[in-house]
MMTF fields as JSON, N, C-alpha, C and O atoms, coordinates in Angstrom:
{
  "mmtfVersion": "1.0.0",
  "mmtfProducer": "UNKNOWN",
  "numBonds": 423,
  "numAtoms": 424,
  "numGroups": 106,
  "numChains": 1,
  "numModels": 1,
  "chainsPerModel": [1],
  "groupsPerChain": [106],
  "chainIdList": ["A"],
  "bondAtomList": [4, 2, 8, 6, 12, 10, 16, 14, 20, 18, 24, 22, 28, 26, 32, 30, 36, 34, 40, 38, 44, 42, 48, 46, 52, 50, 56, 54, 60, 58, 64, 62, 68, 66, 72, 70, 76, 74, 80, 78, 84, 82, 88, 86, 92, 90, 96, 94, 100, 98, 104, 102, 108, 106, 112, 110, 116, 114, 120, 118, 124, 122, 128, 126, 132, 130, 136, 134, 140, 138, 144, 142, 148, 146, 152, 150, 156, 154, 160, 158, 164, 162, 168, 166, 172, 170, 176, 174, 180, 178, 184, 182, 188, 186, 192, 190, 196, 194, 200, 198, 204, 202, 208, 206, 212, 210, 216, 214, 220, 218, 224, 222, 228, 226, 232, 230, 236, 234, 240, 238, 244, 242, 248, 246, 252, 250, 256, 254, 260, 258, 264, 262, 268, 266, 272, 270, 276, 274, 280, 278, 284, 282, 288, 286, 292, 290, 296, 294, 300, 298, 304, 302, 308, 306, 312, 310, 316, 314, 320, 318, 324, 322, 328, 326, 332, 330, 336, 334, 340, 338, 344, 342, 348, 346, 352, 350, 356, 354, 360, 358, 364, 362, 368, 366, 372, 370, 376, 374, 380, 378, 384, 382, 388, 386, 392, 390, 396, 394, 400, 398, 404, 402, 408, 406, 412, 410, 416, 414, 420, 418],
  "bondOrderList": [1, 1, 1, 1, 1, 1, 1, 1, 1, 1, 1, 1, 1, 1, 1, 1, 1, 1, 1, 1, 1, 1, 1, 1, 1, 1, 1, 1, 1, 1, 1, 1, 1, 1, 1, 1, 1, 1, 1, 1, 1, 1, 1, 1, 1, 1, 1, 1, 1, 1, 1, 1, 1, 1, 1, 1, 1, 1, 1, 1, 1, 1, 1, 1, 1, 1, 1, 1, 1, 1, 1, 1, 1, 1, 1, 1, 1, 1, 1, 1, 1, 1, 1, 1, 1, 1, 1, 1, 1, 1, 1, 1, 1, 1, 1, 1, 1, 1, 1, 1, 1, 1, 1, 1, 1],
  "groupList": [{"groupName": "MET", "atomNameList": ["N", "CA", "C", "O"], "elementList": ["N", "C", "C", "O"], "formalChargeList": [0, 0, 0, 0], "bondAtomList": [1, 0, 2, 1, 3, 2], "bondOrderList": [1, 1, 2], "singleLetterCode": "M", "chemCompType": "L-PEPTIDE LINKING"}, {"groupName": "GLU", "atomNameList": ["N", "CA", "C", "O"], "elementList": ["N", "C", "C", "O"], "formalChargeList": [0, 0, 0, 0], "bondAtomList": [1, 0, 2, 1, 3, 2], "bondOrderList": [1, 1, 2], "singleLetterCode": "E", "chemCompType": "L-PEPTIDE LINKING"}, {"groupName": "ASP", "atomNameList": ["N", "CA", "C", "O"], "elementList": ["N", "C", "C", "O"], "formalChargeList": [0, 0, 0, 0], "bondAtomList": [1, 0, 2, 1, 3, 2], "bondOrderList": [1, 1, 2], "singleLetterCode": "D", "chemCompType": "L-PEPTIDE LINKING"}, {"groupName": "GLN", "atomNameList": ["N", "CA", "C", "O"], "elementList": ["N", "C", "C", "O"], "formalChargeList": [0, 0, 0, 0], "bondAtomList": [1, 0, 2, 1, 3, 2], "bondOrderList": [1, 1, 2], "singleLetterCode": "Q", "chemCompType": "L-PEPTIDE LINKING"}, {"groupName": "ASN", "atomNameList": ["N", "CA", "C", "O"], "elementList": ["N", "C", "C", "O"], "formalChargeList": [0, 0, 0, 0], "bondAtomList": [1, 0, 2, 1, 3, 2], "bondOrderList": [1, 1, 2], "singleLetterCode": "N", "chemCompType": "L-PEPTIDE LINKING"}, {"groupName": "LEU", "atomNameList": ["N", "CA", "C", "O"], "elementList": ["N", "C", "C", "O"], "formalChargeList": [0, 0, 0, 0], "bondAtomList": [1, 0, 2, 1, 3, 2], "bondOrderList": [1, 1, 2], "singleLetterCode": "L", "chemCompType": "L-PEPTIDE LINKING"}, {"groupName": "ALA", "atomNameList": ["N", "CA", "C", "O"], "elementList": ["N", "C", "C", "O"], "formalChargeList": [0, 0, 0, 0], "bondAtomList": [1, 0, 2, 1, 3, 2], "bondOrderList": [1, 1, 2], "singleLetterCode": "A", "chemCompType": "L-PEPTIDE LINKING"}, {"groupName": "ILE", "atomNameList": ["N", "CA", "C", "O"], "elementList": ["N", "C", "C", "O"], "formalChargeList": [0, 0, 0, 0], "bondAtomList": [1, 0, 2, 1, 3, 2], "bondOrderList": [1, 1, 2], "singleLetterCode": "I", "chemCompType": "L-PEPTIDE LINKING"}, {"groupName": "GLY", "atomNameList": ["N", "CA", "C", "O"], "elementList": ["N", "C", "C", "O"], "formalChargeList": [0, 0, 0, 0], "bondAtomList": [1, 0, 2, 1, 3, 2], "bondOrderList": [1, 1, 2], "singleLetterCode": "G", "chemCompType": "PEPTIDE LINKING"}, {"groupName": "PHE", "atomNameList": ["N", "CA", "C", "O"], "elementList": ["N", "C", "C", "O"], "formalChargeList": [0, 0, 0, 0], "bondAtomList": [1, 0, 2, 1, 3, 2], "bondOrderList": [1, 1, 2], "singleLetterCode": "F", "chemCompType": "L-PEPTIDE LINKING"}, {"groupName": "LYS", "atomNameList": ["N", "CA", "C", "O"], "elementList": ["N", "C", "C", "O"], "formalChargeList": [0, 0, 0, 0], "bondAtomList": [1, 0, 2, 1, 3, 2], "bondOrderList": [1, 1, 2], "singleLetterCode": "K", "chemCompType": "L-PEPTIDE LINKING"}, {"groupName": "SER", "atomNameList": ["N", "CA", "C", "O"], "elementList": ["N", "C", "C", "O"], "formalChargeList": [0, 0, 0, 0], "bondAtomList": [1, 0, 2, 1, 3, 2], "bondOrderList": [1, 1, 2], "singleLetterCode": "S", "chemCompType": "L-PEPTIDE LINKING"}, {"groupName": "ARG", "atomNameList": ["N", "CA", "C", "O"], "elementList": ["N", "C", "C", "O"], "formalChargeList": [0, 0, 0, 0], "bondAtomList": [1, 0, 2, 1, 3, 2], "bondOrderList": [1, 1, 2], "singleLetterCode": "R", "chemCompType": "L-PEPTIDE LINKING"}, {"groupName": "HIS", "atomNameList": ["N", "CA", "C", "O"], "elementList": ["N", "C", "C", "O"], "formalChargeList": [0, 0, 0, 0], "bondAtomList": [1, 0, 2, 1, 3, 2], "bondOrderList": [1, 1, 2], "singleLetterCode": "H", "chemCompType": "L-PEPTIDE LINKING"}, {"groupName": "THR", "atomNameList": ["N", "CA", "C", "O"], "elementList": ["N", "C", "C", "O"], "formalChargeList": [0, 0, 0, 0], "bondAtomList": [1, 0, 2, 1, 3, 2], "bondOrderList": [1, 1, 2], "singleLetterCode": "T", "chemCompType": "L-PEPTIDE LINKING"}, {"groupName": "VAL", "atomNameList": ["N", "CA", "C", "O"], "elementList": ["N", "C", "C", "O"], "formalChargeList": [0, 0, 0, 0], "bondAtomList": [1, 0, 2, 1, 3, 2], "bondOrderList": [1, 1, 2], "singleLetterCode": "V", "chemCompType": "L-PEPTIDE LINKING"}, {"groupName": "TYR", "atomNameList": ["N", "CA", "C", "O"], "elementList": ["N", "C", "C", "O"], "formalChargeList": [0, 0, 0, 0], "bondAtomList": [1, 0, 2, 1, 3, 2], "bondOrderList": [1, 1, 2], "singleLetterCode": "Y", "chemCompType": "L-PEPTIDE LINKING"}],
  "groupTypeList": [0, 1, 2, 3, 3, 4, 5, 1, 6, 7, 0, 8, 5, 7, 0, 9, 8, 8, 4, 6, 10, 11, 2, 6, 0, 1, 6, 7, 6, 6, 6, 10, 7, 8, 2, 9, 1, 5, 6, 2, 12, 10, 7, 6, 2, 6, 1, 1, 11, 5, 7, 3, 6, 13, 13, 6, 3, 14, 2, 0, 5, 14, 3, 1, 6, 3, 8, 4, 13, 0, 3, 15, 14, 5, 5, 14, 15, 13, 11, 3, 2, 13, 5, 0, 14, 11, 7, 6, 9, 14, 2, 5, 6, 10, 1, 7, 7, 1, 5, 16, 12, 12, 15, 16, 11, 1],
  "groupIdList": [1, 2, 3, 4, 5, 6, 7, 8, 9, 10, 11, 12, 13, 14, 15, 16, 17, 18, 19, 20, 21, 22, 23, 24, 25, 26, 27, 28, 29, 30, 31, 32, 33, 34, 35, 36, 37, 38, 39, 40, 41, 42, 43, 44, 45, 46, 47, 48, 49, 50, 51, 52, 53, 54, 55, 56, 57, 58, 59, 60, 61, 62, 63, 64, 65, 66, 67, 68, 69, 70, 71, 72, 73, 74, 75, 76, 77, 78, 79, 80, 81, 82, 83, 84, 85, 86, 87, 88, 89, 90, 91, 92, 93, 94, 95, 96, 97, 98, 99, 100, 101, 102, 103, 104, 105, 106],
  "secStructList": [7, 7, 2, 2, 2, 2, 2, 2, 2, 2, 2, 2, 2, 2, 2, 2, 2, 2, 2, 2, 2, 2, 2, 2, 2, 2, 2, 2, 2, 2, 2, 2, 6, 6, 7, 2, 2, 2, 2, 2, 2, 2, 2, 2, 2, 2, 2, 2, 2, 2, 2, 2, 2, 2, 2, 2, 2, 2, 2, 2, 2, 2, 2, 2, 2, 6, 6, 7, 7, 7, 7, 7, 7, 2, 2, 2, 2, 2, 2, 2, 2, 2, 2, 2, 2, 2, 2, 2, 2, 2, 2, 2, 2, 2, 2, 2, 2, 2, 2, 2, 2, 2, 2, 2, 2, 7],
  "xCoordList": [-18.523, -18.146, -19.333, -19.945, -19.613, -20.79, -20.536, -19.428, -21.716, -21.646, -20.757, -19.98, -21.018, -20.252, -18.787, -17.99, -18.507, -17.044, -16.317, -15.123, -17.271, -16.689, -16.364, -15.212, -17.25, -17.095, -16.043, -15.501, -15.715, -14.621, -13.271, -12.284, -13.279, -12.072, -11.571, -10.447, -12.787, -12.649, -12.077, -11.332, -12.581, -12.387, -10.855, -10.163, -10.519, -9.051, -8.168, -7.134, -8.345, -7.749, -7.335, -6.207, -8.446, -8.373, -7.614, -6.588, -8.038, -7.369, -5.856, -5.039, -5.539, -3.911, -3.288, -2.194, -4.018, -3.3, -2.913, -1.788, -3.992, -3.821, -2.819, -2.026, -2.815, -1.781, -0.38, 0.618, -0.363, 1.237, 1.596, 2.742, 0.651, 1.007, 1.286, 2.026, 0.579, 0.926, 2.345, 3.125, 2.674, 3.693, 4.901, 5.919, 4.671, 5.604, 6.075, 7.222, 4.992, 5.087, 5.989, 6.806, 5.839, 6.335, 7.706, 8.586, 8.099, 9.434, 10.374, 11.537, 9.519, 10.39, 10.606, 11.701, 9.602, 9.708, 10.868, 11.431, 11.119, 12.136, 13.283, 14.144, 13.607, 14.739, 15.361, 16.552, 14.323, 14.69, 15.477, 16.496, 14.987, 15.803, 16.85, 17.396, 17.089, 18.247, 18.033, 18.923, 16.662, 16.428, 16.068, 14.958, 17.139, 17.076, 16.71, 16.388, 16.776, 16.402, 14.732, 14.069, 14.204, 12.617, 12.194, 11.193, 12.842, 12.588, 12.408, 11.344, 13.515, 13.528, 12.328, 11.623, 11.954, 10.835, 9.543, 8.76, 9.27, 8.206, 8.047, 6.948, 8.993, 9.142, 8.686, 7.848, 9.142, 8.834, 7.347, 6.828, 6.903, 5.395, 4.604, 3.742, 4.91, 4.343, 4.462, 3.443, 5.436, 5.448, 4.607, 3.932, 4.477, 3.509, 2.314, 1.679, 1.801, 0.621, 0.171, -0.935, 1.19, 0.964, 0.644, -0.221, 1.509, 1.347, -0.053, -0.632, -0.647, -2.027, -2.979, -3.971, -2.612, -3.613, -3.648, -4.59, -2.483, -2.19, -2.956, -3.428, -3.084, -3.964, -5.319, -6.011, -5.867, -7.238, -7.455, -8.467, -6.509, -6.713, -6.484, -7.058, -5.768, -5.62, -6.902, -7.483, -7.443, -8.727, -9.916, -10.586, -9.889, -10.827, -10.566, -11.519, -9.242, -8.895, -9.073, -9.343, -8.88, -9.157, -10.668, -11.029, -11.489, -12.903, -13.392, -14.266, -12.81, -12.98, -12.637, -13.326, -11.5, -10.967, -11.775, -11.787, -12.467, -13.214, -14.601, -15.507, -14.681, -16.261, -17.213, -18.323, -16.796, -17.836, -17.416, -16.474, -17.996, -17.834, -18.672, -19.715, -17.987, -18.288, -18.91, -18.45, -19.841, -20.07, -19.209, -19.124, -18.585, -17.456, -18.166, -18.945, -17.904, -18.356, -17.413, -16.223, -17.793, -16.806, -15.91, -14.701, -16.663, -15.718, -14.65, -13.588, -14.961, -14.072, -12.927, -11.792, -13.284, -12.23, -11.303, -10.076, -11.993, -11.243, -10.209, -9.014, -10.613, -9.779, -8.667, -7.663, -8.68, -7.717, -6.733, -5.519, -7.239, -6.68, -5.735, -4.546, -6.352, -5.805, -4.521, -3.529, -4.683, -3.614, -2.358, -1.235, -2.652, -1.672, -0.868, 0.347, -1.633, -1.066, -0.049, 1.082, -0.626, 0.264, 1.44, 2.512, 1.406, 2.576, 3.705, 4.896, 3.296, 4.175, 4.79, 5.955, 3.827, 4.425, 5.398, 6.426, 5.155, 6.122, 7.427, 8.522, 7.362, 8.685, 9.313, 10.535, 8.656, 9.22, 9.75, 10.767, 9.233, 9.788, 11.002, 11.907, 11.035, 12.557, 13.525, 14.691, 13.208, 14.28, 14.636, 15.809, 13.68, 13.836, 14.708, 15.637, 14.456, 15.293, 16.683, 17.63, 16.871, 18.196, 18.947, 20.107, 18.341, 18.827, 19.481, 20.588, 18.257, 18.711, 20.02, 20.9, 19.91, 20.995, 22.323, 23.369, 22.339, 23.703, 23.936, 25.063, 23.014, 23.211, 23.772, 24.818, 23.211, 23.796, 24.874, 25.424, 25.403, 26.659, 27.871, 29.031, 27.529, 28.646, 29.216, 30.12],
  "yCoordList": [9.219, 7.968, 7.202, 7.62, 6.107, 5.378, 4.688, 4.31, 4.583, 4.063, 2.626, 2.384, 1.803, 0.583, 0.763, 0.232, 1.596, 2.011, 2.696, 2.627, 3.306, 4.047, 2.933, 2.839, 2.109, 1.144, 0.105, -0.492, -0.157, -0.937, -0.348, -0.986, 1.068, 1.785, 1.863, 1.668, 2.211, 2.274, 0.898, 0.86, -0.189, -1.366, -1.856, -2.647, -1.448, -1.632, -0.987, -1.602, 0.336, 1.003, 0.279, 0.102, -0.05, -0.931, -2.268, -2.46, -3.172, -4.372, -4.217, -4.957, -3.457, -3.238, -2.646, -2.998, -1.79, -1.127, -2.288, -2.43, -3.003, -4.078, -5.034, -5.402, -5.546, -6.323, -5.782, -6.502, -4.36, -4.01, -4.032, -4.339, -3.717, -3.566, -5.045, -5.306, -5.83, -7.419, -7.777, -8.378, -7.346, -7.828, -7.175, -7.798, -5.891, -5.001, -5.548, -5.386, -6.268, -6.743, -7.987, -8.144, -8.821, -10.195, -9.799, -10.433, -8.737, -8.391, -8.068, -8.414, -7.332, -7.118, -8.385, -8.634, -9.137, -10.444, -11.475, -12.307, -11.337, -12.049, -11.413, -12.185, -10.136, -9.538, -9.662, -9.649, -9.778, -10.091, -11.317, -11.313, -12.604, -13.846, -13.856, -14.91, -12.739, -12.662, -13.38, -14.022, -13.263, -13.723, -12.52, -12.242, -12.01, -10.643, -10.9, -9.972, -12.098, -12.348, -12.265, -11.717, -12.825, -12.922, -11.566, -11.148, -10.774, -9.481, -8.625, -8.115, -8.585, -7.838, -8.344, -7.44, -9.62, -10.026, -9.43, -8.887, -9.487, -8.967, -7.618, -7.199, -6.831, -5.409, -5.137, -4.267, -5.737, -5.522, -6.197, -5.966, -6.854, -7.327, -5.99, -5.5, -5.503, -4.459, -3.283, -2.593, -2.899, -1.836, -2.112, -1.156, -3.186, -3.668, -3.229, -2.371, -3.705, -3.452, -2.051, -1.599, -1.447, 0.089, 0.771, 1.644, 0.278, 0.727, 0.541, 1.406, -0.617, -1.094, -0.067, 0.409, 0.205, 1.163, 2.632, 3.409, 2.89, 4.118, 4.342, 5.449, 3.186, 3.229, 3.412, 4.112, 2.811, 3.105, 4.281, 4.864, 4.899, 6.182, 7.283, 8.366, 7.053, 8.0, 7.852, 8.898, 6.733, 6.706, 7.819, 8.693, 7.44, 8.495, 9.76, 10.527, 10.266, 11.578, 12.27, 13.466, 11.314, 11.615, 11.905, 12.94, 10.986, 11.346, 12.596, 13.351, 12.718, 14.188, 15.393, 16.411, 15.168, 16.396, 16.519, 17.615, 15.505, 15.66, 16.133, 16.221, 16.414, 16.88, 15.993, 16.366, 14.79, 13.615, 13.533, 12.832, 14.11, 14.247, 13.053, 12.607, 12.603, 11.381, 11.893, 12.886, 11.187, 11.578, 11.008, 9.78, 11.656, 11.329, 10.538, 11.134, 9.285, 8.613, 8.203, 8.503, 7.621, 7.224, 6.28, 6.235, 5.391, 4.372, 4.8, 4.188, 5.835, 6.681, 7.128, 6.947, 7.889, 8.443, 7.142, 7.2, 6.138, 4.949, 4.562, 4.453, 4.382, 3.833, 4.655, 4.11, 6.092, 6.892, 6.746, 6.678, 6.702, 6.664, 5.244, 5.204, 4.345, 2.976, 2.896, 2.217, 3.715, 3.684, 4.419, 3.915, 5.66, 6.382, 5.73, 5.862, 5.071, 4.275, 3.238, 3.074, 2.603, 1.42, 2.069, 1.476, 3.363, 3.904, 4.183, 3.939, 4.596, 4.989, 3.841, 3.817, 2.86, 1.458, 0.869, 0.376, 0.874, 0.088, 1.078, 0.557, 2.333, 3.159, 2.866, 2.742, 2.686, 2.412, 1.188, 1.084, 0.035, -1.246, -1.315, -2.101, -0.499, -0.646, -0.012, -0.399, 0.908, 1.484, 0.41, 0.176, -0.198, -1.297, -2.443, -2.916, -2.929, -3.949, -3.412, -4.197, -2.132, -1.749, -1.784, -2.193, -1.396, -1.494, -2.817, -2.957, -4.086, -5.265, -5.899, -6.645, -5.465, -5.809, -5.12, -5.575, -4.243, -3.609, -4.595, -5.023, -4.854, -5.62, -7.183, -7.629, -7.783, -8.851, -8.965, -10.064, -7.84, -7.737, -7.431, -7.375, -7.247, -6.891, -8.116, -8.085],
  "zCoordList": [-12.059, -11.985, -11.381, -10.398, -11.996, -11.529, -10.089, -9.709, -9.357, -8.013, -7.896, -6.973, -8.936, -8.866, -8.891, -8.118, -9.893, -10.309, -8.978, -8.686, -8.329, -7.068, -6.142, -5.717, -5.803, -4.86, -5.201, -4.271, -6.431, -6.816, -6.694, -6.329, -7.061, -6.842, -5.249, -4.786, -4.6, -3.088, -2.391, -1.411, -3.1, -2.236, -2.872, -2.231, -3.85, -4.473, -3.67, -3.408, -3.112, -2.253, -0.902, -0.442, -0.451, 0.763, 0.538, 1.189, -0.311, -0.665, -1.02, -0.472, -1.748, -2.261, -0.993, -0.55, -0.493, 0.606, 1.787, 2.267, 2.104, 2.987, 2.719, 3.586, 1.308, 1.009, 0.944, 0.943, 0.886, 0.917, 2.471, 2.8, 3.422, 4.734, 5.384, 6.332, 4.698, 5.205, 4.757, 5.496, 3.395, 2.748, 3.54, 3.844, 3.826, 4.481, 5.888, 6.305, 6.636, 7.734, 7.769, 8.676, 6.82, 6.546, 6.247, 6.829, 5.336, 5.115, 6.473, 6.685, 7.265, 8.421, 9.246, 9.749, 9.368, 10.004, 9.367, 10.079, 8.12, 7.248, 7.619, 8.042, 7.598, 8.018, 9.5, 9.808, 10.266, 11.668, 11.802, 12.493, 11.05, 11.222, 9.991, 9.668, 9.37, 8.421, 7.21, 6.651, 6.726, 5.504, 4.37, 3.917, 4.117, 3.35, 1.812, 1.07, 1.435, -0.056, 0.033, -0.848, 1.102, 1.365, 1.664, 1.083, 2.532, 2.905, 1.441, 1.09, 0.763, -0.583, -1.422, -1.869, -1.727, -2.367, -1.779, -2.558, -0.503, 0.2, 0.043, -0.322, 0.263, 0.044, -1.603, -1.841, -2.431, -3.865, -4.316, -5.408, -3.538, -3.357, -2.901, -3.63, -1.805, -1.213, -2.096, -2.14, -2.792, -3.749, -4.848, -5.231, -5.454, -6.673, -6.066, -6.68, -4.809, -4.31, -4.215, -4.512, -3.759, -3.724, -4.953, -5.023, -6.152, -7.476, -7.891, -8.548, -7.511, -8.061, -7.35, -7.902, -6.174, -5.35, -5.867, -5.711, -6.501, -6.825, -8.179, -8.436, -9.119, -10.314, -9.986, -10.726, -8.843, -8.395, -8.03, -8.418, -7.174, -6.655, -7.802, -7.694, -8.743, -9.907, -10.61, -10.899, -10.936, -11.758, -10.976, -11.528, -9.567, -8.951, -9.078, -9.219, -9.057, -9.165, -10.449, -10.548, -11.595, -12.817, -13.092, -13.653, -12.688, -12.77, -12.016, -12.442, -10.982, -10.08, -10.995, -11.061, -11.691, -12.336, -13.582, -14.141, -14.093, -15.284, -14.967, -15.796, -13.762, -13.459, -12.91, -12.53, -12.857, -12.377, -10.808, -10.438, -10.154, -8.719, -8.133, -8.61, -6.958, -6.457, -4.888, -4.324, -4.394, -2.948, -1.931, -1.911, -1.121, -0.191, 0.996, 1.74, 1.148, 2.287, 3.508, 3.404, 4.517, 5.294, 4.703, 4.929, 3.8, 3.41, 2.4, 2.286, 1.697, 0.822, 1.454, 1.013, 2.795, 3.628, 4.241, 4.329, 4.587, 5.176, 4.005, 4.282, 2.87, 1.948, 1.654, 1.196, 1.873, 1.388, 2.684, 2.496, 3.907, 5.105, 5.003, 5.319, 4.604, 4.609, 3.673, 3.94, 2.493, 1.715, 2.195, 2.189, 2.613, 3.21, 4.422, 4.569, 5.196, 6.24, 5.807, 6.264, 4.891, 3.984, 3.386, 3.504, 2.67, 2.329, 3.373, 3.18, 4.235, 5.278, 6.093, 6.491, 6.298, 6.872, 5.97, 6.435, 4.652, 3.659, 3.687, 3.476, 3.911, 3.854, 4.947, 4.873, 6.211, 7.502, 7.586, 8.273, 6.954, 6.811, 6.065, 6.346, 5.112, 4.304, 5.191, 5.122, 6.015, 7.082, 8.086, 8.376, 8.579, 9.599, 8.893, 9.547, 7.56, 7.05, 6.846, 6.887, 6.632, 6.293, 7.748, 7.797, 8.808, 10.161, 10.604, 11.125, 10.182, 10.329, 9.375, 9.806, 8.176, 7.488, 7.881, 7.42, 8.557, 9.286, 10.622, 10.87, 11.293, 12.574, 11.947, 12.418, 11.136, 10.513, 9.856, 9.787, 9.23, 8.572, 9.563, 9.157, 10.831, 11.872, 12.363, 13.198]
}
């Protein structure tokens, strides 16, 4: 994979991961005030961002599997860390929203 393509894929992971985490945080905030329609939309937005991030990651993995090895840099590691944190945060946000649903339904 060419250096420019690598950088675009890495920045995609960071950008889409960051978007997912922000949307998940907004979803929790919406659930906290009882706006579950907005919370559900924000979680859907977070999941869409994670899908986009996975596409970028899959492109990188495909290139690696085809023998086009890339140099692993701190930025590469950071992008993977950012994505994994965003996935975990979105999963946790879903659970928190469900807890708020229970609180508001009682």
